[in-house]
VOGU-3710 file (C-alpha; in Angstrom, 3 decimals, decimal comma):
1> xxxxxxxxxx> 72,205/-7,866/15,724  71,980/-4,071/16,714  74,878/-2,137/15,308  76,897/-0,160/17,869  76,333/3,636/17,897  79,018/5,692/16,061  78,249/9,545/16,227  79,777/9,917/12,808  77,699/7,269/11,071  74,308/8,696/11,862
11> xxxxxxxxxx> 71,495/7,211/9,724  71,238/9,836/7,025  72,606/13,403/6,140  68,892/14,726/6,514  68,816/13,280/10,084  72,197/14,764/10,916  71,238/18,190/9,751  67,911/18,255/11,372  69,620/17,254/14,611  72,249/19,807/14,366
21> xxxxxxxxxx> 69,809/22,629/13,674  67,588/21,714/16,461  70,351/21,071/19,052  73,327/23,182/18,111  75,121/22,341/21,360  77,343/19,440/20,343  77,762/18,096/24,006  74,010/17,928/24,453  73,519/16,497/21,007  75,959/13,570/21,662
31> xxxxxxxxxx> 74,401/12,894/25,031  70,809/12,681/23,541  72,006/10,570/20,708  73,966/8,241/22,969  70,721/7,511/24,950  68,503/6,988/22,039  70,885/4,499/20,470  71,675/2,570/23,684  67,941/1,825/24,443  66,462/-1,623/23,295
41> xxxxxxxxxx> 63,129/0,026/22,930  61,987/2,346/20,156  63,234/5,957/21,038  62,391/9,097/19,104  63,111/12,860/19,650  60,309/15,131/18,767  60,481/19,027/18,593  57,771/21,212/20,341  55,458/20,761/17,410  55,697/17,017/17,886
51> xxxxxxxxxx> 57,613/16,329/14,663  60,425/13,704/14,502  63,944/14,829/14,717  65,746/11,695/15,352  64,966/8,063/16,089  67,035/4,919/16,862  66,980/1,786/14,556  64,243/0,053/16,513  61,706/2,519/15,414  62,521/2,552/11,737
61> xxxxxxxxxx> 63,673/-1,126/11,405  61,738/-3,359/13,757  58,371/-1,546/13,494  58,637/-1,249/9,623  57,902/2,434/9,404  60,410/2,940/6,601  63,867/4,533/6,547  64,555/7,256/8,982  64,943/9,733/6,216  61,479/8,916/5,027
71> xxxxxxxxxx> 59,905/9,687/8,379  61,790/12,790/9,478  59,533/15,821/10,412  56,473/13,700/10,625  54,323/13,389/13,770  53,651/9,967/15,382  50,097/9,512/13,638  51,780/10,222/10,345  54,721/7,945/11,017  52,208/4,879/11,679
81> xxxxxxxxxx> 49,680/6,140/9,113  47,058/6,438/11,808  43,643/6,481/10,333  42,673/9,516/12,213  45,796/11,578/10,961  44,127/12,739/7,849  40,747/13,461/9,562  41,632/16,796/11,377  42,530/20,211/9,743  46,088/20,110/10,799
91> xxxxxxxxxx> 46,920/16,410/10,578  47,847/14,269/13,536  46,557/15,640/16,841  43,834/17,721/15,277  40,962/15,361/14,767  38,199/14,828/17,447  39,385/11,365/18,043  42,861/12,647/18,871  41,513/13,894/22,388  41,535/10,348/23,509
101> xxxxxxxxxx> 44,979/9,364/21,924  47,387/8,062/24,579  50,284/9,695/22,806  48,620/13,129/22,740  47,717/12,857/26,492  51,178/11,808/27,556  52,911/14,572/25,692  50,563/17,282/26,742  50,952/16,390/30,340  54,692/15,932/30,308
111> xxxxxxxxxx> 54,937/19,402/28,739  52,578/21,031/31,080  53,890/19,405/34,230  57,497/18,990/33,190  57,422/15,120/34,203  57,690/11,818/32,520  54,251/10,432/31,603  53,461/6,957/30,551  50,173/6,003/28,643  48,793/3,118/26,412
121> xxxxxxxxxx> 49,036/4,234/22,750  46,664/2,374/20,576  46,621/3,129/16,871  44,766/1,720/13,702  47,469/2,390/11,240  48,681/1,137/7,892  51,401/-1,347/7,291  52,300/-2,671/3,700  48,877/-1,269/2,553  46,941/-3,149/5,154
131> xxxxxxxxxx> 45,107/-1,753/8,188  47,082/-2,885/11,275  46,502/-2,268/14,884  49,486/-1,114/16,968  49,594/-1,315/20,715  52,195/0,592/22,716  53,305/1,598/25,974  54,426/5,137/25,387  56,362/7,370/27,599  56,919/11,097/27,030
141> xxxxxxxxxx> 59,765/12,924/28,946  60,312/16,621/28,483  63,695/18,077/27,497  64,691/21,731/27,420  67,920/23,030/25,892  68,851/26,651/25,262  65,205/27,748/25,342  63,942/24,981/23,075  61,630/22,172/24,248  61,778/18,549/23,005
151> xxxxxxxxxx> 59,950/15,378/23,694  61,928/12,150/24,314  59,496/9,334/23,320  59,794/5,800/24,463  57,777/3,225/22,749  57,378/-0,452/24,046  55,472/-2,702/21,662  52,804/-4,453/23,822  50,793/-6,046/20,951  51,595/-9,592/21,824
161> xxxxxxxxxx> 50,578/-8,736/25,582  47,342/-7,253/24,471  46,503/-10,199/22,076  47,389/-12,757/24,773  45,138/-10,984/27,185  42,234/-10,744/24,793  42,526/-14,486/23,835  42,551/-15,548/27,453  39,458/-13,425/28,180  37,623/-15,195/25,230
171> xxxxxxxxxx> 38,880/-18,514/26,303  37,674/-18,284/29,845  34,284/-16,858/28,843  33,712/-19,819/26,245  34,977/-22,524/28,596  32,710/-21,291/31,471  29,788/-21,254/29,104  30,606/-24,685/27,879  30,950/-26,223/31,386  27,727/-24,556/32,619
181> xxxxxxxxxx> 25,932/-26,642/29,741  27,704/-29,800/31,162  26,325/-28,917/34,690  22,833/-28,561/33,271  23,016/-32,002/31,765  24,205/-33,612/34,982  21,304/-32,090/36,758  18,868/-33,376/34,149  20,392/-36,906/34,541  20,030/-36,795/38,281
191> xxxxxxxxxx> 16,178/-36,497/37,710  16,086/-39,582/35,799  15,169/-42,779/37,650  17,376/-45,116/35,586  20,510/-42,961/36,008  23,416/-44,948/37,589  24,409/-43,035/40,766  28,063/-44,302/40,571  28,614/-42,941/37,042  26,754/-39,583/38,166
201> xxxxxxxxxx> 29,161/-39,321/40,997  32,264/-39,652/38,729  30,798/-37,359/36,267  29,984/-34,602/38,810  33,434/-34,901/40,381  35,023/-34,608/36,992  32,782/-31,476/36,307  33,833/-29,950/39,732  37,604/-30,574/39,101  37,133/-28,943/35,590
211> xxxxxxxxxx> 35,271/-25,957/36,785  37,784/-25,421/39,636  40,874/-25,605/37,328  39,435/-23,128/34,829  38,391/-20,722/37,576  41,677/-21,049/39,245  43,621/-20,186/36,156  41,292/-17,257/35,449  41,835/-15,900/38,969  45,695/-16,219/38,536
221> xxxxxxxxxx> 45,553/-14,452/35,156  43,391/-11,574/36,467  45,539/-11,199/39,596  48,765/-10,708/37,605  47,171/-8,155/35,412  45,782/-6,302/38,295  42,263/-6,870/37,199  41,113/-9,212/39,906  38,185/-7,861/42,087  38,187/-8,433/45,760
231> xxxxxxxxxx> 34,766/-9,232/47,489  35,271/-9,105/51,172  32,553/-10,448/53,527  32,618/-11,721/57,088  34,080/-15,119/57,373  33,985/-17,646/60,150  37,615/-19,247/60,316  36,507/-22,736/61,398  33,781/-22,807/58,715  36,293/-21,861/56,158
241> xxxxxxxxxx> 38,591/-24,763/57,079  35,788/-27,237/57,065  34,690/-26,143/53,506  38,121/-26,165/52,332  38,950/-29,674/53,610  35,631/-31,310/52,507  36,589/-31,821/48,791  39,911/-33,400/49,851  38,116/-35,972/52,012  35,708/-36,823/49,149
251> xxxxxxxxxx> 38,538/-37,070/46,619  39,808/-40,661/46,506  42,996/-39,857/44,566  44,428/-38,309/47,790  45,375/-41,260/49,973  47,083/-39,132/52,746  44,753/-38,236/55,613  43,639/-34,603/56,085  42,851/-33,575/59,603  41,518/-30,407/61,265
261> xxxxxxxxxx> 43,396/-29,251/64,425  41,010/-29,816/67,247  42,279/-26,572/68,808  41,671/-24,356/65,916  40,476/-20,911/66,742  36,837/-19,886/65,781  37,116/-16,328/64,816  35,397/-13,969/62,496  37,310/-11,843/59,945  36,574/-9,727/57,071
271> xxxxxxxxxx> 38,059/-11,007/53,859  37,295/-12,635/50,339  36,247/-16,259/50,934  36,929/-17,227/47,401  40,360/-15,992/47,288  41,199/-17,381/50,781  39,883/-20,693/49,982  42,086/-20,831/46,974  45,121/-20,177/49,019  44,260/-22,711/51,586
281> xxxxxxxxxx> 43,472/-25,330/48,771  46,869/-24,805/47,234  48,446/-25,220/50,684  46,590/-28,415/51,054  47,529/-29,734/47,567  51,323/-29,029/48,177  51,212/-30,726/51,392  49,401/-33,850/50,091  51,628/-34,169/47,147  54,615/-33,877/49,404
291> xxxxxxxxxx> 53,437/-36,514/51,959  53,409/-40,305/52,104  50,395/-42,747/52,415  50,788/-43,080/56,067  51,452/-39,475/56,728  48,808/-36,919/58,030  48,349/-33,509/56,766  46,815/-30,970/59,347  45,125/-27,703/58,900  44,073/-25,148/61,502
301> xxxxxxxxxx> 43,606/-21,637/62,521  45,088/-19,653/65,489  44,742/-16,143/67,023  47,724/-13,886/66,488  46,838/-10,554/68,325  44,837/-8,580/65,854  45,075/-11,143/63,089  44,319/-14,795/62,410  46,843/-17,400/61,206  45,616/-20,141/58,781
311> xxxxxxxxxx> 48,168/-22,903/58,456  48,717/-26,292/56,894  51,271/-28,578/58,182  52,892/-31,815/56,758  55,750/-34,046/57,983  58,034/-33,792/54,859  61,005/-31,456/54,694  61,633/-29,129/51,776  65,461/-29,160/50,659  67,209/-25,926/51,479
321> xxxxxxxxxx> 67,856/-25,000/47,710  64,164/-25,330/47,018  63,162/-23,282/50,065  65,307/-20,468/48,658  63,206/-20,365/45,475  59,629/-21,452/46,527  57,864/-18,196/45,977  59,375/-17,491/42,530  56,960/-17,102/39,669  58,037/-20,232/37,574
331> xxxxxxxxxx> 59,864/-22,345/40,190  58,429/-25,837/40,674  59,455/-29,096/42,167  56,686/-31,006/40,424  57,741/-30,962/36,805  57,718/-28,440/33,841  54,700/-26,212/33,690  53,662/-26,556/37,251  55,363/-23,576/39,060  52,472/-21,344/40,034
341> xxxxxxxxxx> 51,101/-22,790/43,433  53,392/-21,159/45,941  53,804/-18,014/43,924  49,867/-17,728/43,752  49,729/-17,962/47,573  51,867/-14,727/47,783  50,114/-12,994/44,979  46,681/-13,501/46,269  47,355/-13,350/49,867  49,526/-10,341/50,153
351> xxxxxxxxxx> 48,659/-8,250/46,937  44,818/-8,744/47,337  44,020/-9,776/50,865  46,522/-7,677/52,576  47,941/-10,472/54,541  51,523/-12,235/54,989  52,236/-15,594/53,471  55,297/-17,548/54,605  56,403/-20,963/55,578  59,073/-23,038/57,822
361> xxxxxxxxxx> 60,534/-26,319/56,920  63,159/-28,383/59,038  63,735/-31,917/60,074  62,399/-31,508/63,638  58,895/-29,797/62,760  58,245/-30,781/59,117  56,786/-28,271/56,864  54,184/-25,554/57,691  52,689/-22,898/55,298  50,558/-20,171/56,672
371> xxxxxxxxxx> 48,853/-16,914/55,900  48,236/-14,097/58,514  45,224/-12,030/57,899  43,922/-9,076/59,749  40,633/-9,660/61,525  39,015/-6,596/60,220  40,638/-5,217/57,102  39,290/-3,269/53,999  42,611/-4,166/52,215  42,091/-5,116/48,591
//
């Protein structure tokens, strides 16, 4: 548990003396130390030469950089034993590689423009005698007092985030390669005269489901990290609906009927067909899973002025308490670990396609989900 801040019990006499000499104004010193100690992140106060004056417990304890008294007056690269800190003529910040250091870039800009600046700060450092990569989100904020300049540095450890992203990228790449090989085998089997068409159909359906599932998760992961590319092209609204519905009619696991509204508008719009198909597919999946065997799920499109509305309707009603939480990131009505469907509609439809996703559900009309998209938009 983090110990409460007491001004009279600062970490060491060395830290106390250094802070007192750097900031003789007692009121300003108390204010800065209170900020540093209250933060859950690692906070450090550096002088105008980027040397450590004071830091909270998180920096010295959680990041295992040693006791505060052992790292006072050191620069960031020296604190983390950066491999480049000994390469330049004046230590941390003077090597050629330091030009691309996130910490240096953030501090220089914050001092020059007198603003808070955030950068990714990656270091190959040393921890317990072993080379260790550090990944931080570093924010540098300028502070001036009595003609003296200081950097207030905030460090957020994002190492786990970075590792997770790297592992996801490797996983998706390897899985796509693996099922690509499976697809090749299926094509070779189709060319054989003795291949059983029933088993081939089952195998191909399994392949399509696996491919779609992996690709879906890859899209969501990239969308949440802001790395998903949007590839807009001209789309015919009715063709889009037919292509989206076809797999559901061929999939025997869905016993509820899917119908296309006969009055659906046939409009041309400029959007990403893959992302739009993903949204409509999720709308159909949700509707089918909420419907009974004798129900009918209907999909259609209608003109809304300068936009087109794609919609999916089913006769079931969503309880009021669930309606209030539908678009939340991890909310689900289908069991643990399945709370991304409605959230993904919003994420893809609004953040990437520039549309609006919403729904209506009541006893008289059942439930309708829709997405409104501009007919001609360069939104991405």
